Each structure stands twice: as C-alpha cells, then as structure tokens.
C-alpha positions in Angstrom: 0.1 0.0 0.0 2.8 2.4 0.7 4.3 1.8 -2.6 0.9 2.7 -4.2 0.7 5.9 -2.2 4.2 6.9 -3.1 3.3 6.2 -6.7 0.1 8.5 -6.7 2.1 11.2 -4.9 4.8 11.3 -7.4 2.2 11.1 -10.4 0.2 14.4 -9.3 3.3 16.2 -8.0 5.0 16.0 -11.3 1.9 16.3 -13.3 2.2 20.2 -14.3 5.8 19.6 -15.6 5.3 16.6 -17.9 4.7 16.1 -21.4 1.2 15.1 -22.5 0.3 11.7 -24.1 -2.9 10.0 -25.1 -2.1 6.4 -25.6 -5.5 4.9 -25.5 -8.3 5.6 -27.7 -11.8 4.3 -26.9 -14.7 3.3 -29.3 -18.1 2.2 -28.1 -20.7 0.1 -29.9 -23.9 -1.9 -29.5 -24.7 -5.2 -31.1 -28.1 -6.8 -31.0 -28.1 -10.5 -29.9 -31.7 -11.3 -29.8 -35.1 -9.6 -29.2 -34.4 -7.8 -26.1 -30.7 -8.6 -25.4 -27.6 -6.5 -26.6 -24.1 -6.7 -26.3 -22.5 -3.2 -25.5 -18.5 -3.2 -26.3 -16.1 -0.6 -25.2 -13.1 -1.1 -27.4 -9.6 0.3 -26.4 -7.0 0.8 -29.1 -3.5 1.2 -27.4 -0.6 2.8 -28.9 2.5 0.6 -29.3 4.7 0.4 -26.2 2.0 1.1 -23.8 -0.1 -1.4 -21.9 -3.8 -1.1 -20.4 -4.4 -3.0 -17.0 -6.9 -5.8 -16.7 -10.1 -5.6 -14.5 -8.8 -8.6 -12.8 -5.8 -7.4 -10.4 -5.3 -8.1 -6.8 -5.1 -5.3 -4.4 -1.9 -3.3 -3.6 -1.0 -3.0 -7.3 -1.7 -0.6 -9.9 -5.5 0.6 -10.9 -7.5 -1.9 -12.6 -10.0 -0.9 -15.5 -13.4 -0.6 -13.8 -16.9 0.3 -15.1 -19.6 2.4 -13.4 -23.1 2.0 -14.9 -25.9 4.5 -14.1 -29.1 2.9 -13.1 -31.6 3.2 -16.0 -35.1 2.3 -15.7 -36.4 -0.5 -18.1 -32.6 -1.7 -18.6 -30.7 -4.6 -16.6 -27.3 -5.7 -16.7 -26.6 -9.3 -17.5 -23.5 -10.8 -15.6 -20.4 -8.7 -15.5 -18.1 -7.1 -17.9 -15.9 -9.5 -20.0 -12.8 -8.8 -21.7 -11.2 -10.0 -24.9 -8.5 -11.4 -25.7 -7.4 -12.7 -22.5 -5.0 -10.6 -20.5 -1.3 -11.0 -20.7 0.5 -11.4 -17.4 4.0 -10.6 -16.0 6.0 -9.7 -12.9 6.1 -6.1 -12.0 9.2 -5.2 -10.3 7.7 -2.0 -8.6 4.8 -3.7 -7.0 6.5 -7.1 -6.7 3.5 -8.9 -8.0 2.2 -10.5 -11.1 -0.1 -8.0 -12.9 -2.5 -8.6 -16.0 -2.4 -6.1 -18.9 -3.6 -5.7 -22.6 -1.4 -4.5 -25.5 -2.4 -3.1 -28.8 -6.3 -3.6 -28.6 -8.8 -5.0 -26.2 -12.6 -5.2 -26.2 -14.6 -5.1 -23.0 -18.4 -6.3 -23.4 -21.4 -5.8 -21.2 -24.6 -7.7 -21.9 -27.7 -5.7 -21.3 -31.5 -6.5 -21.4 -34.1 -4.2 -22.2 -37.6 -3.9 -23.9 -37.1 -0.2 -24.3 -36.1 0.6 -27.9 -35.0 4.1 -26.8 -32.6 2.8 -23.7 -29.3 4.4 -23.3 -26.5 2.6 -21.4 -24.8 5.4 -19.5 -21.9 5.6 -17.0 -18.0 6.0 -17.0 -15.2 3.9 -17.0 -11.7 4.4 -15.1 -8.5 3.2 -16.3 -4.8 3.4 -15.8 -2.1 2.9 -18.6 1.7 2.4 -18.3 4.7 1.9 -20.6 8.4 0.7 -19.8 9.3 4.4 -19.1 6.3 6.1 -17.3 2.7 5.7 -16.1 -0.2 8.0 -16.6 -2.6 8.9 -13.8 -5.9 7.1 -14.0 -8.5 8.8 -16.3 -12.3 8.7 -16.5 -14.2 8.4 -19.6 -18.0 8.9 -19.7 -20.2 7.3 -22.1 -23.7 7.4 -23.4 -24.6 4.5 -25.8 -27.9 4.0 -27.6 -28.4 0.1 -27.1 -31.2 -0.4 -29.8 -28.8 0.5 -32.9 -25.5 -0.6 -34.1 -23.6 2.6 -33.7 -20.0 3.6 -32.9 -19.3 6.4 -30.8 -15.7 7.9 -30.8 -15.1 10.2 -27.7 -13.0 13.0 -27.6 -9.3 12.8 -26.7 -8.9 12.3 -23.1 -5.6 13.9 -22.4 -3.7 13.0 -19.2 -0.3 14.1 -17.8 2.7 11.7 -18.3 5.1 11.4 -15.4 8.3 9.7 -15.9 8.4 7.5 -12.6 7.0 4.2 -13.7 9.4 1.3 -13.1 7.4 -1.4 -15.0 9.8 -4.1 -16.1 7.6 -6.8 -17.4 8.9 -10.0 -19.0 7.2 -9.1 -22.2 7.4 -7.1 -25.5 5.8 -4.1 -23.7 8.9 -3.2 -21.9 10.6 -0.3 -23.6 13.9 1.2 -22.5 14.7 5.1 -22.7 15.7 6.1 -26.2 18.6 8.6 -26.6 17.0 9.6 -30.1 16.5 13.2 -28.8 20.2 13.4 -28.2 21.0 12.1 -31.5 18.6 14.6 -33.2 20.1 17.4 -31.4 23.5 16.3 -32.5 22.6 16.1 -36.0 21.0 19.6 -36.1 24.1 21.0 -34.5 26.5 19.4 -37.0 24.2 20.6 -39.7 24.4 24.2 -38.4 28.2 24.0 -38.0 28.3 22.5 -41.5 26.2 25.6 -42.8 28.7 27.9 -41.3 31.5 26.1 -42.9 29.7 26.3 -46.2 29.3 30.0 -45.9 33.0 30.5 -46.1 33.5 28.1 -49.1 34.7 29.9 -52.4 31.4 29.2 -54.2 29.2 31.0 -51.7 31.2 33.5 -49.8 32.1 35.9 -52.8 28.4 35.8 -53.8 27.1 37.5 -50.5 27.9 41.2 -51.4 26.5 40.6 -54.9 23.2 39.1 -53.5 22.7 41.8 -50.9 23.4 44.6 -53.3 20.9 42.9 -55.6 18.4 42.9 -52.9 18.9 46.6 -52.1 18.8 47.9 -55.7 15.7 45.7 -56.6 13.8 46.5 -53.7 13.9 50.3 -53.8 13.3 50.8 -50.0 15.1 49.4 -47.2 12.1 47.5 -45.7 11.3 45.9 -49.1 15.0 44.8 -49.2 14.7 43.3 -45.8 11.6 41.5 -46.7 13.2 40.3 -50.0 16.1 38.8 -48.0 13.9 37.1 -45.5 12.0 35.3 -48.3 15.3 34.3 -50.0 16.5 32.9 -46.6 13.4 30.9 -46.1 13.5 29.6 -49.7 17.2 28.4 -48.9 15.7 26.6 -45.8 12.8 25.1 -47.7 15.2 23.7 -50.4 17.6 22.0 -48.2 14.8 20.7 -45.7 13.1 19.3 -48.9 16.3 17.6 -49.9 16.3 16.0 -46.3 12.7 14.7 -46.6 13.4 13.5 -50.0 16.4 11.3 -48.4 14.1 10.0 -45.8 11.2 9.3 -48.3 13.9 7.3 -50.6 15.5 5.2 -47.7 12.2 4.8 -45.6 12.1 4.5 -41.8 13.2 0.9 -41.5 16.1 1.5 -43.8 17.3 4.6 -42.0 16.9 2.4 -38.6 19.1 -0.2 -40.0 21.8 2.0 -41.4 23.8 2.5 -38.3 24.5 -1.1 -37.9 24.4 -2.1 -41.6 27.9 -3.3 -42.9 26.8 -2.5 -46.4 25.8 1.0 -45.4 28.8 1.8 -43.6 31.0 0.6 -46.4 29.2 2.8 -48.9 29.5 5.7 -46.6 33.3 5.0 -46.6 33.6 5.2 -50.3 31.3 8.3 -50.6 33.3 10.1 -48.0 36.4 9.5 -49.5 35.1 10.7 -53.0 33.9 13.8 -51.3 37.3 14.4 -49.4 39.3 14.0 -52.7 36.8 16.5 -54.4 37.6 19.1 -51.6 41.3 18.3 -51.9 41.1 19.4 -55.6 41.3 16.1 -57.4 38.0 16.7 -59.2 34.8 18.8 -59.1 31.4 17.4 -58.3 29.0 19.7 -60.7 25.6 19.2 -61.7 24.4 19.5 -65.3 24.5 22.9 -66.9 21.3 22.8 -68.6 19.4 22.2 -65.1 21.4 25.1 -63.5 20.5 27.4 -66.5 17.1 26.4 -66.4 16.6 27.3 -62.8 18.6 30.6 -63.4 16.1 31.5 -66.1 13.2 30.8 -63.7 14.7 33.2 -61.1 14.3 36.0 -63.4 10.5 36.0 -63.3 10.2 38.2 -60.2 8.1 38.0 -57.1 8.2 35.2 -54.6 8.6 32.6 -57.1 11.6 34.4 -58.6 13.4 34.5 -55.3 12.6 31.0 -54.6 14.5 30.0 -57.8 17.1 32.4 -57.2 17.8 30.5 -54.0 17.5 27.3 -56.0 20.0 28.7 -58.5 22.6 29.5 -55.4 22.1 25.7 -54.2 23.0 24.5 -57.7 25.7 26.8 -58.6 27.4 26.2 -55.4 27.1 22.4 -55.4 30.6 21.9 -56.4 31.7 23.2 -53.2 28.7 22.4 -50.8 27.9 19.1 -52.4 30.6 17.2 -50.4 29.7 18.8 -47.3 26.0 18.2 -47.7 26.8 14.7 -48.5 28.8 14.1 -45.3 26.1 15.6 -43.2 23.4 13.4 -44.9 25.7 10.4 -44.4 26.0 11.2 -40.8 22.2 11.7 -40.4 21.4 8.5 -42.1 24.0 6.6 -40.0 22.4 7.7 -36.7 19.3 5.7 -37.8 16.7 8.3 -36.8 13.8 9.1 -39.0 13.9 12.9 -38.9 17.7 13.1 -39.0 18.2 14.0 -42.7 15.6 16.7 -42.7 16.7 18.0 -39.2 20.5 18.0 -40.4 19.5 20.0 -43.6 17.4 22.3 -41.5 20.4 23.2 -39.3 22.8 23.5 -42.4 20.2 25.8 -44.4 19.5 28.0 -41.2 23.2 28.7 -40.7 23.6 29.3 -44.4 20.4 31.6 -44.7 21.0 33.7 -41.7 24.2 35.7 -43.0 22.3 36.6 -46.3 19.3 38.0 -44.2 21.5 39.6 -41.6 23.8 41.5 -44.0 20.4 42.5 -46.1 19.1 44.1 -42.7 22.5 45.4 -41.7 24.4 46.1 -45.0 27.0 48.2 -43.2 28.3 44.8 -41.8 29.7 43.9 -45.3 32.6 46.2 -44.7 33.9 44.0 -41.7 34.1 41.0 -43.9 37.4 39.9 -44.9 38.2 40.0 -48.8 38.0 37.0 -50.8 41.3 35.3 -51.5 43.3 32.2 -51.3 42.2 31.6 -47.6 38.8 30.3 -49.1 40.5 27.5 -50.8 42.2 26.5 -47.6 38.8 26.1 -45.9 38.0 23.5 -48.6 41.3 21.8 -47.9 40.8 21.6 -44.2 37.4 20.1 -44.7 38.6 17.7 -47.2 41.1 16.3 -44.6 38.4 16.2 -41.8 36.3 14.3 -44.0 39.1 11.9 -44.9 39.6 11.1 -41.2 35.8 10.6 -40.7 35.7 8.1 -43.5 37.8 5.7 -41.7 35.3 5.6 -38.9 32.8 3.9 -41.2 35.6 1.4 -42.6 36.2 0.2 -39.2 32.7 -0.5 -38.4 32.5 -2.8 -41.6 35.9 -4.4 -40.5 34.7 -5.2 -37.0 31.4 -6.5 -38.1 32.9 -8.9 -40.5 36.3 -9.6 -38.4 38.3 -8.8 -41.4 41.1 -7.6 -39.1 42.2 -4.9 -41.4 41.9 -1.9 -39.1 43.4 -2.5 -35.5 43.1 0.3 -33.0 46.8 1.4 -33.3 46.7 1.3 -37.2 43.7 3.6 -37.0 45.4 5.8 -34.6 48.5 6.0 -37.2 46.0 7.1 -40.1 44.6 9.9 -37.8 47.7 10.9 -36.6 49.1 11.4 -40.2 45.9 13.0 -41.2 45.7 15.6 -38.3 49.6 16.1 -38.6 49.3 17.0 -42.1 46.4 19.3 -41.4 48.5 21.1 -38.7 51.4 21.6 -41.1 49.1 22.8 -43.7 47.5 25.3 -41.5 51.3 26.6 -40.6 51.9 27.1 -44.4 54.6 24.2 -44.4 52.5 22.2 -46.9 51.0 23.9 -50.1 49.0 22.2 -52.7 49.4 23.0 -56.4 46.2 25.1 -56.5 47.1 26.9 -53.2 48.2 30.6 -52.9 51.6 30.8 -51.0 51.2 31.8 -47.4 53.4 34.7 -46.7 52.0 35.3 -43.2 49.6 33.4 -40.7 46.6 35.1 -39.4 45.9 34.8 -35.7 42.8 32.5 -36.1 44.8 30.1 -38.4 47.6 30.0 -36.0 45.3 29.0 -33.1 43.7 26.5 -35.3 46.9 25.0 -36.2 47.9 24.9 -32.4 44.6 23.1 -31.5 45.3 20.5 -34.3 48.9 19.9 -33.1 47.5 19.3 -29.5 44.8 16.9 -30.7 47.6 15.1 -32.9 49.9 14.8 -29.9 46.9 13.6 -27.7 46.5 10.5 -30.1 50.0 9.5 -29.8 49.7 7.7 -26.3 46.9 5.7 -27.8 49.4 3.8 -29.9 50.8 2.2 -26.6 47.4 1.5 -25.1 46.2 4.6 -23.5 42.5 4.6 -23.4 41.9 8.2 -25.0 38.5 8.4 -23.3 37.8 11.7 -25.0 37.5 10.1 -28.4 36.9 6.4 -27.5 33.6 6.3 -29.2 35.3 6.9 -32.5 38.0 4.5 -32.2 38.0 0.6 -32.8 37.7 -1.1 -29.2 40.8 -1.7 -27.2 40.5 -5.4 -27.7 41.9 -4.7 -31.2 45.1 -3.2 -29.9 47.9 -5.2 -31.4 50.7 -3.3 -29.0 50.0 -1.8 -25.5 52.5 -0.9 -22.9 49.9 0.1 -20.3 48.2 -3.3 -20.1 45.0 -1.5 -20.1 43.4 -3.1 -23.2 42.6 -6.4 -24.3 45.1 -7.0 -27.1 44.3 -10.3 -28.8 45.6 -13.1 -27.0 45.4 -11.3 -23.6 42.0 -11.6 -22.8 40.8 -14.2 -20.2 40.7 -17.8 -21.6 37.2 -18.5 -20.9 36.3 -21.1 -23.4 32.8 -19.5 -23.9 31.0 -19.7 -27.2 32.2 -17.1 -29.6 34.9 -15.9 -27.3 37.4 -16.0 -30.2 35.6 -13.2 -32.0 35.0 -11.0 -29.1 36.7 -9.5 -26.3 35.3 -7.4 -23.5 37.1 -4.1 -22.2 39.3 -4.2 -19.2 39.8 -7.8 -19.4 36.3 -8.6 -18.2 35.4 -12.2 -18.4 32.3 -12.2 -20.6 29.8 -14.4 -22.3 28.6 -13.7 -25.9 25.9 -16.1 -26.2 22.6 -15.4 -24.4 21.5 -18.9 -23.2 25.1 -19.8 -22.3 25.6 -16.8 -20.0 22.1 -17.3 -18.3 22.8 -20.9 -17.5 26.2 -20.0 -16.2 24.7 -17.0 -14.0 21.9 -19.5 -12.7 24.7 -22.1 -11.7 26.9 -19.6 -9.7 23.8 -17.6 -8.3 25.1 -14.2 -9.7 22.9 -11.6 -11.6 23.3 -10.8 -15.2 24.4 -7.6 -16.9 22.8 -8.0 -20.4 24.6 -5.7 -22.8 23.1 -5.0 -26.2 26.0 -3.5 -28.0 27.5 -3.0 -31.7 30.8 -2.8 -33.4 29.6 0.6 -34.8 27.9 1.9 -31.8 29.8 5.0 -30.9 27.8 5.4 -27.6 28.8 2.0 -26.5 32.5 2.6 -26.8 31.9 6.0 -24.9 30.0 4.1 -22.3 32.7 1.5 -21.9 35.5 4.1 -21.7 33.7 6.6 -19.5 31.4 4.6 -17.3 32.6 0.9 -17.3 36.2 2.1 -16.7 35.3 3.9 -13.2 36.6 1.7 -10.3 33.5 1.2 -8.5 31.5 0.2 -11.7 34.3 -2.1 -13.1 34.6 -3.6 -9.6 30.8 -4.7 -9.7 31.0 -6.0 -13.3 33.9 -8.1 -12.8 33.1 -9.5 -9.4 29.4 -9.5 -9.0 28.0 -9.9 -12.4 27.8 -12.3 -15.2 28.5 -10.2 -18.4 26.7 -11.3 -21.6 27.7 -8.8 -24.5 25.4 -9.3 -27.6 26.7 -7.6 -30.7 23.7 -6.8 -32.8 25.6 -5.7 -36.0 27.9 -8.9 -36.1 28.1 -10.4 -39.4 29.0 -14.1 -38.4 27.0 -16.2 -40.3 24.6 -18.7 -38.4 24.7 -22.5 -39.1 21.7 -23.8 -41.1 20.2 -25.6 -38.2 20.4 -21.9 -36.1 18.6 -19.9 -39.1 15.3 -19.0 -38.4 12.4 -16.4 -39.4 11.7 -13.7 -36.7 8.2 -13.7 -35.3 8.5 -10.0 -34.7 9.7 -8.6 -38.1 9.1 -11.8 -40.2 12.5 -11.5 -41.6 15.1 -14.2 -42.1 17.6 -14.3 -39.5 20.7 -15.6 -40.9 23.7 -13.7 -38.7 24.7 -13.8 -35.2 24.0 -10.0 -35.1 20.4 -10.3 -36.6 19.9 -13.0 -33.9 20.7 -10.6 -31.0 18.8 -7.8 -32.4 15.8 -9.9 -33.0 16.0 -11.0 -29.2 16.2 -7.4 -28.2 13.2 -6.4 -30.1 11.3 -9.4 -29.0 12.1 -9.2 -25.4 12.3 -5.3 -24.8 10.6 -3.7 -27.7 13.6 -1.6 -28.6 16.5 -1.7 -31.2 18.7 1.1 -29.9 22.3 0.5 -28.5 23.7 0.6 -25.9 20.9 -1.1 -24.0 21.5 -2.6 -20.6 19.3 -5.0 -18.7 19.9 -6.4 -15.2 18.5 -9.8 -14.6 18.4 -11.8 -11.3 20.1 -15.2 -11.5 16.8 -16.8 -12.3 16.5 -14.6 -15.6 13.8 -12.3 -14.1 14.3 -8.4 -14.6 15.7 -6.7 -11.5 15.7 -3.0 -12.5 14.4 -0.7 -15.2 16.6 -1.1 -18.5 19.1 1.7 -19.1 20.3 3.3 -22.4 23.2 5.6 -22.9 23.8 7.7 -19.8 27.2 9.0 -18.6 26.0 9.4 -14.9 28.4 7.0 -12.9 26.5 7.2 -9.8 23.0 6.3 -11.5 24.8 3.4 -13.3 26.3 2.1 -10.1 22.8 2.3 -8.5 21.6 0.4 -11.4 23.9 -2.4 -10.9 23.3 -2.5 -7.3 19.7 -3.4 -7.8 20.8 -6.7 -9.5 23.3 -7.4 -6.7 20.5 -7.0 -4.1 18.1 -9.2 -6.3 20.7 -12.0 -6.3 21.1 -11.6 -2.5 17.2 -11.9 -2.2 17.3 -15.1 -4.5 20.1 -16.6 -2.5 18.2 -16.2 0.7 15.1 -17.6 -0.5 16.9 -20.6 -1.6 18.6 -21.1 1.7 15.5 -20.6 3.5 13.7 -23.4 1.4 
C-alpha cells in the first residue's frame, strides 16, 4: 500500500511539468443479440509500447480498469463485464507482484437486457495505462450509448499528464527502454548548423554575399522591402535544403534509416562516398550538376516575385554544389547513419539555417559587409581543411565494417596511425609548411589560423599515447575497441591473446574491455549465472555503436562500476551488428519482423526487439540469477552514480534469491 501511495504522490506532484500523452483511444458500440438482449462493447486501441491494466488485479498493485453504470429504468445488466482477448501477465518489479494487462487492442463487453427501444446505457469507466518508461494517472471516460442500434461512438481525446516515474519491467514485449534519439537529433541539428557556417566560407558562396545583398537593395527600392526580400530568400534556402532531407528520408524509408547505423553495406558505402567527397575538396576533381539544369533554374529566377526569389535561392544551391555537395553529402551520411527518421531533414534544417542567416542579416545591416574579410586564397584553404576532416571521418565507417565481418584490417593502433598522419598534415598545412598545387603561397599566418593549427597539433599529440594502449576517453567512441590493440605498454586494453581464456562460445571473436570475463551467447550466459547464483548484466551493443564505446571508456572504466561488473556480475555482451553467419540449423524467421535471421547480429537484434521492444544501442538490462528483470533497463547515460545504483539493484536481487533458496 505504501508503494501505491508513493506512486500516486509522484504522479500528481510532477503532473504540471510533464509531457501530454494520449496512448489509449476508446470506441463504443452496441450489437443486438436477440429480441431484447444487446452486447455493448468498449474497445480500447492502445498505442505501441503501452499497456492497459486488466479488470482482474489483486489489491496493492496498479489501478485496474473498472466500469460504473448508471441505474436506468427498464434496463438490466446481465452478468459482468468480460474482456477479450485474455490478458497477458508478467511480474512487475515496482509492485513485486504478477499483474495482468493488455496491449494493442482489447474489447470489454457488457450484456444488457431491455424492452425499451430508446434505452441508453450511461456511465463511466476508469483506467490506468503505463509503458516501460512512465505511467499516466488514472483517467475517467464517460459514455452514453443507445443500445437499440449498431452505432460506434468515438469520444474526444482524453488527455492526461505523463510522469516519468513508472518502473514497469515486465518480462514481455511491452517493456521499452529510454531512447537517446532526442540526443541524436540534437547532435544532427548542431552538426548541420556548424556545416552550414563552414559552407558560408567556401569559395562558391562567400564571394556571392555582397553581390546578392546589393541585388536585394537595388531591386527593392526601400530598405524595408529589401529586408522582406532577403527574408523570403533565406526562407527559400531553408525550404530547399529541408526538402532535400525529406527526400532522402522518403527514398530510404524509416526501416532502412533505422538499420543504417548497424548495416555493414551502408557503412562501406559511406566510407567510399566520404573518400570521394574528401578528394573533391582536396582538388582532385569537382562534383558538378548538369549545366542545362542550372541554366533552367537561373531563367526561372528572373520571373520576379516570391517565385523568382525561390528559384534564385535554388540557383545558388545548384551553382555552389561543387563546393557544398561534399559537405552536404557528409552531413546526410552522418544523419542516415544515426538511424533516426527525422535526421536528414533536421540536419538540412540546421545547415540551411546557418547558410540563410548571413544573407538575411547582411541585408538588414548592409554596413556589416565592410567588416567581412576580402575573398582570396584563404577560401581554398577552407576546402582543404574540410577535405582532410572528411578523410579522417571516412575511416570511422570503414572500421565499422571491418569489425562486423572480423576482417582484421584496421586495428586500433593502425587506425590511430592514420588519424595522426591526417591531423599532422592538417596542422602543417595550416602553418603553411605544406602547400597544394592550386593553393596561394602563405606569406603570413593570421591569428585565427595559427590558433587552429595549435589546436590541431594538441589533438595530434593527444592521439600518440593511444598507440601504446592509452584509453583516450575523450574520443573512445570513435576508435576501434581496445580489444583490437596489437601493441600496448599500459596493459589497459585487451590485445588479442591477452583476454581471459574463458572457453565461452564465440569468445574467439569478441573481447570485453578491461579484461572482463564475458559471455557472448545469451543462453550460455544465463545458464552460468543461474549455476553460480550471480546477476546478469545483459549488454546489447554493436561494433559501429559510438555511444557503446563511450559508455565502456567513461562509465565501465570507473573503479566502482568495473569492480561490480567483474566481481558481482555475469556479463553477456550481444553484438547486434555482427555479421558472423549462423549455421543452417540456427537460422530461423523472426516472429517480430518476419525477416530471415541468418547472422549472429540479426539473432541478438531480434532478441532485443522481441524481449524489450527496442532496437537502440547501448541497451543494458539487469537480470536476477533466475532470469527475471531486476531493474529498469538503461540506455546511454554517462552518469556513473546512476549506473552504479543500477548495478546494485541486480546485486540485491541476487542476494534475495540466495536467501530464499537457503530458507527453502
């Protein structure tokens, strides 16, 4: 009872600060059974990831669905309300009891008897709904249903306040862990915005700013009209690039975007694309669009009015494509690889916003143009810098494929050698010690360029200790795991051959960080945990998962966290993007997605979706020795204290299990 009171207090205290959710949608209907008998149905359509509680719950738990019928003269209720299909059941960690619940859709039915053809069944129903992340306060829905006609009543939306305090860890597909998609979308937007600022200083765009602003001023006649023209021009730029992002989303589709982050084919394609873009920036060739298409858009821009301004912005996008194309392509590659549906559009929104703001700002304040540096050879230097950065980024995607297929091409130290060379060249280029054939000779170094060269040199020197095994926590998410390190003086990594000799299944293919003795097969790990009565840390990870490497380097390496994982847990790491082929006897068709499961990674990804209704990584689940959930699953979160508390819940669950066994 105390737990229930605490739940209620939290629900209503946080109500004013929470997001509004409406996960249940009710429909009412009446069907005639015989001359005077009717079946009145209450159908609940439940959003994915949510569950509605059954009528039949024990006391001390969540609020069951209940019906209250008004007394109506000439109308009698026959038996009680039934529910179909039969409720699912699962152990709820918060209430420490088995609860019954429904997903997707449930129909409640009340049989009524009446001789009055105009009778109405009136009353209200009360229900509570939860997801794996949160619970909503109970909600009342009133109904007034004419029983003598087959009608469907769709009530208005019944909004309730959501509160992120529910701890419902059911052993069922309804459990959904927190997602870090919001962080991914913010990162994509910021990357797009920074890319747009960089694009502004490219030689295909920067010299056009004074010409464009001057055109607005002369064409408009008045300052206010010039500002209006510039704003429309800026909005047109945003519309064009956001439209490009939406087009990418439409072409790939939601499922393909979601799979891109862990797809070896996508990552290999991304590597090739980025190398081509880098070479273009470095001056090997130019990526241009057909001239007839550019000329056609230019002709349309002369039409005047809003349409003319739109095509004028379109012409800018086409003419500058030789410079912006590689940059836009890189941003779209990054957005697609994040696996988020809105990523490409949001990335292009950030890019176009940063690109459009200067044109609008300089049109409003034309005197600012005097402060702009004059065009010159430094514009080409911007392209060279971006080209070298794209080349460094390309190898991140190559290592994803290399790890997934166990090719062994890019060890951690070889990857670092490549980056040290690229950033070393960049530093010397900025200092004027390296000059390409199409560069202008550097006679003096501006202060900003000097500072940028110094930052690059610092980063290059920071990478060097990594060659000898240093963890390099600041960029650990970008590097191959330390288990691929071929040479280490510090002993901090898992160089091949130095990991514990466990004899576990797949142990030759994988190595956990910090010499943790881990399992890489789900059933094998569970069986061992039950045998030695230790809790399980189930780690859904991936070779291409940047945030997984960050968690391992920044959170798992903490002494308190590492001590718990090594001494108190059985670690089961499941790589969802691994391309190791399953034997013919192990292959099957997924009940969740109906797809053929042919690789080890597909098997673990299907397990994650089936058990926990999510496919995001990293994803951590703590199980008691008997395999039951012992804590709310966790996603990416660098809060070490919170992660330690998370692990302690599993340790305490193991102690309770041990005490129960000893007592019995």
